[in-house]
C-alpha positions in Angstrom: 121.8 99.3 125.5 117.9 97.8 126.6 115.4 97.0 124.8 112.3 98.5 124.3 109.3 95.8 125.4 106.7 94.9 123.4 103.7 96.9 122.9 100.8 95.5 125.1 97.1 96.4 125.7 96.2 99.9 126.5 94.9 100.6 129.3 91.3 101.5 129.5 88.2 102.1 131.7 86.1 98.8 131.3 83.5 101.5 132.0 83.8 104.1 129.1 81.3 104.3 125.6 82.9 102.5 123.1 84.8 105.1 121.3 83.6 107.9 118.6 85.2 108.2 115.0 87.8 111.4 114.8 88.2 113.0 111.5 89.4 111.2 108.6 92.8 109.8 110.0 92.6 105.9 109.9 94.3 105.8 113.2 91.8 108.3 114.7 88.8 106.4 113.4 88.1 103.6 116.1 86.0 101.0 115.3 86.0 98.5 118.4 88.2 97.9 121.7 88.8 94.4 123.0 89.2 94.1 126.9 90.3 98.2 126.7 92.6 97.6 123.5 91.7 99.5 120.6 91.5 98.8 117.1 91.5 101.6 114.4 90.5 101.7 110.5 94.4 101.6 110.5 95.3 98.4 112.5 92.6 97.2 109.7 94.5 98.5 106.9 98.0 97.4 108.2 97.1 93.9 108.5 94.8 93.7 105.3 97.5 94.9 103.2 100.3 92.7 104.8 98.5 89.4 103.9 97.6 90.8 100.3 100.7 92.2 99.2 100.0 96.0 99.6 97.0 95.5 97.8 95.1 98.0 100.6 92.3 99.0 97.6 90.9 95.5 97.9 89.3 96.5 101.8 85.9 98.0 100.5 82.7 97.2 101.2 80.3 96.5 104.5 81.2 92.8 104.4 84.6 92.6 103.5 85.3 95.5 105.9 83.1 93.3 108.8 85.1 90.6 108.5 88.4 92.2 108.6 87.1 93.6 111.7 86.1 90.3 112.9 89.3 88.7 112.6 91.1 91.4 113.8 89.4 91.1 117.4 90.2 87.1 117.5 93.6 87.7 117.0 93.5 90.4 119.5 92.2 88.0 122.1 94.6 85.6 121.2 97.3 87.9 121.6 96.1 89.1 125.0 96.0 85.7 126.3 99.4 85.4 124.7 100.8 87.7 126.8 98.6 86.4 129.9 100.8 83.5 129.5 103.8 85.0 129.5 104.9 84.6 126.0 106.7 88.4 124.9 108.5 88.4 128.5 111.5 86.5 127.5 115.0 88.5 126.4 115.1 86.6 123.4 111.9 87.6 121.9 112.5 91.2 123.5 115.6 91.4 121.7 113.8 89.8 118.4 111.1 92.3 118.7 114.2 95.5 119.0 115.9 94.4 116.1 112.7 94.1 114.1 112.1 97.7 114.8 115.7 98.1 113.4 114.3 96.9 110.3 111.8 99.2 109.9 113.8 102.1 110.5 116.3 100.8 107.9 113.4 100.2 105.4 112.6 104.1 106.2 115.9 105.3 105.9 116.5 103.3 102.4 113.6 104.6 101.0 114.0 108.0 102.2 117.4 108.8 101.0 118.6 105.9 98.8 115.3 104.9 97.1 113.7 107.5 95.9 116.6 110.2 95.8 117.4 107.6 93.4 114.4 108.1 90.1 116.0 109.3 87.2 115.3 112.4 85.4 114.0 112.5 82.4 117.2 114.2 81.2 119.0 111.6 82.8 117.4 108.8 80.3 117.5 111.3 77.2 121.6 111.5 78.4 122.1 108.0 78.7 120.0 107.3 75.5 122.4 109.1 73.4 125.3 107.3 74.6 123.7 104.0 73.6 125.0 104.4 69.7 128.7 104.3 70.7 130.0 100.5 71.0 133.4 99.6 71.8 135.8 96.4 71.4 138.1 97.0 74.8 140.2 94.1 76.6 141.2 95.3 80.2 143.6 94.1 82.8 142.2 94.2 86.7 145.4 93.8 89.4 144.3 93.6 93.4 146.6 96.9 93.8 147.8 100.0 92.6 151.6 98.7 91.8 150.1 95.4 89.8 148.2 97.7 87.8 151.6 100.3 87.0 153.8 97.3 87.0 151.2 95.3 84.2 151.1 98.6 82.5 154.7 98.6 82.5 155.0 95.4 80.3 152.3 96.2 77.9 154.2 99.6 77.3 157.3 97.7 77.4 156.2 95.7 74.3 154.7 92.7 75.9 151.1 92.0 73.7 148.1 93.2 76.0 146.7 89.8 76.0 149.7 87.7 77.3 150.1 90.1 79.8 145.9 89.8 80.8 146.5 85.5 81.1 149.6 86.0 83.2 147.9 88.7 85.9 144.7 89.9 85.6 142.1 89.0 88.2 139.1 89.5 85.5 137.2 87.0 84.3 138.0 88.3 80.8 141.9 87.1 81.6 141.3 83.4 80.1 140.4 85.9 76.7 143.5 88.1 77.2 141.6 90.5 78.6 139.1 90.8 75.6 135.7 92.0 76.7 134.0 92.0 73.3 131.6 95.0 71.9 130.8 97.2 75.1 127.7 99.6 75.4 126.7 101.7 77.7 125.1 100.2 80.8 127.1 96.7 80.5 129.6 97.4 83.1 130.3 99.3 86.6 130.0 103.4 85.5 133.8 104.1 86.5 135.2 101.5 83.9 132.0 102.4 81.2 133.0 105.8 81.8 137.0 105.6 80.9 135.9 103.2 77.6 133.5 105.7 76.0 135.9 108.9 76.3 138.9 106.4 75.1 140.4 106.8 71.7 140.6 104.0 69.2 143.8 102.4 69.7 144.5 104.1 72.8 145.6 102.5 76.8 143.3 104.3 79.6 144.2 103.5 83.2 145.3 102.5 85.7 142.2 103.8 87.7 140.0 102.3 90.6 136.5 100.8 90.4 135.1 98.2 92.4 137.2 97.8 94.8 140.4 96.8 92.3 142.7 98.7 90.1 142.1 98.5 86.1 143.4 99.6 82.8 142.2 99.4 79.3 142.6 99.4 75.8 140.2 100.1 73.3 140.3 98.8 70.3 137.8 100.0 67.7 134.7 101.8 68.1 131.6 101.7 66.0 128.8 104.1 66.2 125.3 102.0 66.0 122.1 103.2 65.2 120.2 102.7 68.6 116.8 101.5 69.1 113.6 103.8 69.3 114.0 105.9 72.8 110.2 104.2 73.5 111.5 100.7 73.7 114.4 101.2 76.4 113.8 104.2 78.2 112.5 101.7 81.1 115.5 99.8 80.8 117.4 102.9 80.7 116.1 104.4 84.2 116.1 100.9 85.9 119.8 100.8 85.4 120.3 104.5 86.1 118.1 103.4 89.1 120.3 100.6 90.2 123.6 102.9 89.9 122.5 105.8 91.8 120.9 103.6 94.3 124.5 101.9 94.8 125.8 105.0 94.9 124.2 106.7 97.5 124.6 103.7 99.7 128.1 104.0 99.5 128.2 107.7 100.4 126.1 107.1 103.4 128.0 104.3 104.8 131.3 106.4 104.4 129.6 109.4 106.1 128.2 107.1 109.2 132.1 105.6 109.1 133.4 109.4 109.5 130.8 111.2 111.7 130.5 108.0 113.6 133.1 105.7 113.9 132.4 102.3 115.2 134.8 100.6 117.3 136.5 97.6 115.6 138.1 94.7 117.3 140.5 94.7 114.3 143.0 91.3 115.8 139.7 89.2 115.8 138.3 90.6 112.7 141.3 89.2 110.6 141.6 86.1 112.2 137.7 85.5 111.1 138.1 87.2 108.0 141.5 87.4 106.4 143.3 84.3 108.4 143.1 81.1 106.2 142.2 78.2 108.3 141.6 74.5 108.3 137.6 73.9 107.9 138.2 71.2 111.0 139.6 73.9 113.3 138.3 75.1 116.6 136.8 78.5 115.3 138.3 81.4 116.2 137.2 83.7 117.3 134.2 82.0 118.8 130.9 82.9 118.3 129.7 85.7 121.3 133.1 87.7 120.7 132.0 91.0 119.5 134.0 92.0 116.2 132.0 96.1 115.4 130.8 98.2 117.6 128.6 101.1 116.8 127.9 104.6 118.5 124.4 103.5 119.4 125.8 100.3 121.0 125.1 98.2 118.1 127.1 94.9 118.1 128.0 92.9 115.2 129.3 89.2 116.4 131.5 86.7 114.9 128.3 84.2 115.1 126.3 86.5 113.5 128.6 86.9 110.1 129.1 83.1 110.5 125.4 82.2 110.4 125.2 84.7 107.0 128.0 83.5 105.6 126.7 80.0 105.4 123.2 81.6 103.3 125.6 83.1 101.3 128.3 80.1 100.3 130.3 80.2 103.2 132.3 83.2 101.6 133.0 85.2 105.2 135.0 88.4 103.8 131.9 89.0 101.2 129.5 88.5 104.0 131.2 90.3 106.5 132.0 93.3 104.2 128.3 93.2 103.6 126.8 92.5 107.6 129.3 96.0 108.2 127.3 97.9 106.0 124.5 96.5 107.2 125.1 97.7 110.5 126.4 100.9 109.8 123.1 101.7 108.3 120.8 100.6 111.1 123.4 102.8 113.4 122.5 105.8 111.1 118.9 105.2 110.9 118.4 104.7 114.8 120.0 108.4 115.2 117.9 109.9 111.7 114.0 108.0 111.8 112.0 108.4 114.4 109.8 105.4 115.3 106.2 107.1 113.7 102.8 105.4 114.8 102.5 104.3 111.9 106.2 102.5 112.5 105.1 101.7 115.9 102.0 99.7 114.2 104.2 97.8 111.9 106.3 96.7 114.7 103.1 95.9 117.1 101.9 93.8 114.1 104.9 91.7 114.0 105.4 91.2 117.6 101.3 90.3 117.7 101.8 87.6 115.3 105.3 86.6 116.8 102.5 86.0 119.9 99.7 84.4 118.5 102.4 81.7 116.6 103.1 80.6 120.1 99.6 81.1 121.2 98.5 78.3 118.3 102.0 76.0 118.7 101.8 75.5 122.3 97.8 75.6 123.3 95.2 75.9 120.0 97.0 73.3 117.7 98.7 71.6 119.8 98.1 67.9 119.0 95.9 67.9 116.4 96.2 65.1 113.4 94.3 63.7 111.2 94.0 59.6 110.7 94.0 57.6 107.5 90.4 56.5 108.5 89.3 60.3 108.4 90.9 61.2 105.3 89.2 57.9 104.2 86.0 59.3 104.6 86.4 62.9 103.9 87.0 61.8 100.1 84.3 59.3 100.3 82.2 61.6 100.9 82.7 64.0 98.2 85.4 62.6 95.8 84.2 65.3 92.9 85.0 68.1 95.6 89.0 66.8 94.7 88.2 66.6 90.4 89.8 68.5 88.2 87.6 71.1 87.3 85.7 71.0 83.4 87.4 73.5 80.7 85.3 75.5 78.8 85.9 77.7 76.0 83.2 80.2 75.2 82.6 83.3 73.5 80.4 86.1 73.8 78.2 88.6 72.2 77.1 91.9 75.0 74.7 94.8 73.5 73.4 97.2 75.8 69.4 96.8 75.8 67.6 93.2 76.1 66.0 93.9 72.9 69.0 94.1 70.7 70.3 91.0 72.7 67.5 89.2 71.6 68.1 90.9 67.8 70.9 89.0 68.3 69.9 85.8 69.1 67.9 85.6 66.0 70.4 86.5 63.4 72.6 83.8 64.9 69.3 81.3 64.8 69.2 82.7 60.9 72.8 81.1 60.4 75.1 84.7 61.1 78.5 84.3 62.4 79.0 84.2 65.8 82.6 85.9 65.3 81.2 88.2 62.9 78.6 89.6 65.2 80.9 89.9 67.8 83.1 92.4 66.1 80.4 94.0 64.7 77.8 94.8 67.5 79.8 93.8 70.9 80.1 96.8 73.5 82.5 94.4 75.2 86.1 96.2 73.5 88.1 93.8 75.5 86.7 90.5 73.1 84.9 92.3 70.4 87.9 92.1 68.2 88.4 88.9 69.0 85.2 87.2 67.9 84.2 87.3 71.1 86.7 84.9 71.9 86.4 84.8 76.3 89.0 81.8 76.2 89.2 78.7 78.5 87.2 79.4 81.8 87.6 76.8 84.6 83.9 75.6 85.4 82.6 73.9 88.7 84.6 71.0 89.7 81.8 68.8 91.1 78.6 68.2 88.5 77.1 71.9 87.1 74.0 72.7 89.0 71.1 75.6 88.3 73.4 78.0 89.9 76.3 77.3 87.4 75.0 79.3 84.0 77.2 78.9 80.8 78.7 76.0 82.4 75.8 74.4 81.7 75.9 75.1 77.7 76.8 72.3 75.9 79.8 72.4 73.2 77.6 74.4 70.5 74.7 75.6 72.9 73.9 79.4 72.7 72.3 80.9 75.7 69.4 82.5 76.0 70.1 86.4 77.1 71.8 87.0 80.0 72.0 90.0 82.0 74.9 91.1 83.5 76.9 94.0 84.9 77.4 95.7 81.8 74.6 94.8 79.7 72.8 91.8 77.8 74.8 88.8 76.8 74.4 85.7 74.6 77.1 83.2 75.5 77.9 80.4 72.9 80.5 77.3 74.2 82.9 76.8 71.9 85.0 73.4 73.4 84.2 71.7 76.7 87.0 69.4 78.4 85.2 67.6 81.0 86.8 67.6 84.7 88.6 64.4 85.9 87.8 62.6 89.4 91.0 61.3 90.7 91.5 58.3 92.6 91.9 58.3 96.4 95.5 57.5 95.8 96.4 60.6 94.0 94.5 63.3 96.2 95.7 61.2 99.3 97.8 64.7 100.1 95.2 66.9 99.6 92.5 65.9 101.1 94.9 65.1 103.8 95.8 68.7 104.3 91.9 70.4 103.5 91.0 68.4 106.5 94.0 69.2 108.9 93.3 73.2 108.0 89.6 72.5 108.7 90.7 71.1 112.0 92.5 74.3 112.8 90.4 76.2 111.6 87.7 74.7 114.6 89.8 74.3 117.2 90.7 78.3 116.5 87.5 79.4 116.3 86.2 77.5 119.5 89.3 78.4 121.3 88.2 82.9 119.9 84.5 81.1 121.2 85.7 80.9 124.8 87.7 84.1 125.0 84.6 86.6 123.8 82.7 84.7 126.9 84.9 87.0 129.5 85.5 89.4 127.0 84.2 93.1 127.1 84.5 94.0 123.0 82.5 97.4 122.0 82.0 97.6 118.4 81.1 101.5 117.3 79.0 100.8 114.3 79.0 104.7 113.6 82.7 104.8 113.0 82.2 101.2 111.3 79.7 102.8 108.8 82.8 105.6 108.4 85.6 103.6 107.8 83.8 101.7 105.2 82.8 105.4 103.3 86.0 106.2 103.6 87.7 103.2 102.0 85.3 103.1 99.2 85.7 107.2 98.3 89.3 106.3 98.7 89.2 103.1 95.9 86.9 105.3 93.9 89.6 107.8 93.9 92.5 105.7 92.9 90.6 103.9 90.4 89.4 107.5 88.4 91.8 108.1 85.4 94.2 111.1 85.5 96.7 112.4 83.6 98.8 109.7 82.5 102.4 110.3 84.7 105.6 110.9 82.7 108.3 108.4 82.4 110.8 110.2 84.8 111.1 113.1 86.4 112.7 116.5 84.4 115.5 117.9 85.9 
């Protein structure tokens, strides 16, 4: 199956006017073109969220949006230069790009058919909660196949002690305790074993039954109905357990469906050699890494080398790794059939390819040979030792009132000897600190000597500030305690100084490289589209921050 090439620059007439904003769809609000390649608001949002852990709501305000757009222009120029150098044309790059597209499809498949459907309803949470009071003292025997379980059960029913048979034949970790699992409650074991235990009367044996790929039977020794904690305290935990269980079940069902409807071709002899045949670690690997063990209906291949590589990161356990690798391969196979590459997914794939290209350009061109000498490190420290100091610590408290006149009245009361904490509790409108006597806790001060712009960090211990106007009113601040900053020796911060100097040099190299590219580039920024983007982002954030009705803990059902 031929791999799709990484996305390249879109062709455009260089004489055409800068693109105009269209509607409210971020993908259609085109902010700039760089040598004919468009940068949309959707591109900025995707890039920003990938760097800020999904917090797209922080992309607000003209200054931030402008800075992100400037960065996007610089990155686009760098990627275009990388493509001119032939980066991204290699077979390995194209294969990795196609694999990333598959991963994006897989994530969307799991979101749509596993994660979202697995959300528990309020009814399901309530039903699980009603099982919490039941505590069961139980023992278990586990074997690898049905015959082993039948034989063990026959011995128990024939009069042998359950504990003795468990120690002799059980493969479960509880065998050292004679199969004793202790007191079992809902949510502790796998759902199948749990269901059997919770419906079995005291003194009875139930099974054999299959669970988690093995065969088990249990003996219920004692049942106790306790008092459950309040639902509000355990509702979130119950929901999490139900969610995990449902996701596992949906995943198993989906994999089974793929096996039934689109069966993969498995090289059973090769699989047996790799996964199940005992082997001396010094022996020559058999089968070889390039051997294909499984091929799916859409042409995905799982090789012996890929399984071995994955196993190295999981303690070398080949059988477990094989099962997990097959499951993931089958799910990707299904994702190829059921998940189309939407514009948003294509944008994410392009962002991944662009990042790889930029990284190669930086490594081979921009940052090649960048280094810092010992003399440069020492000179950087000597120029400003305070910049590497641990910051001073200031324990502060405040009283916030609505008007300047009220603030002056508070200052007069403090001067007359009234207690700061009591006044804060009585008069402060800052609800976060008023109940604690205005206490703000310990705050970091400036690393170097405090200057005029450092405000409350200039206060001495016990000193009360003048009236300070802030966004929420007028404040009076007092310094309770101060711990001075400490200037370290050069030896203590040598590595930190070197790292900071290296980052600075790398930034200067990047800036110079981009500046040279800009000299020969055609860059158009649509200011009208930019202003519209600022308005849309601000409105989106306002909407997100507007309080709405409290969400329910679970869906009804």
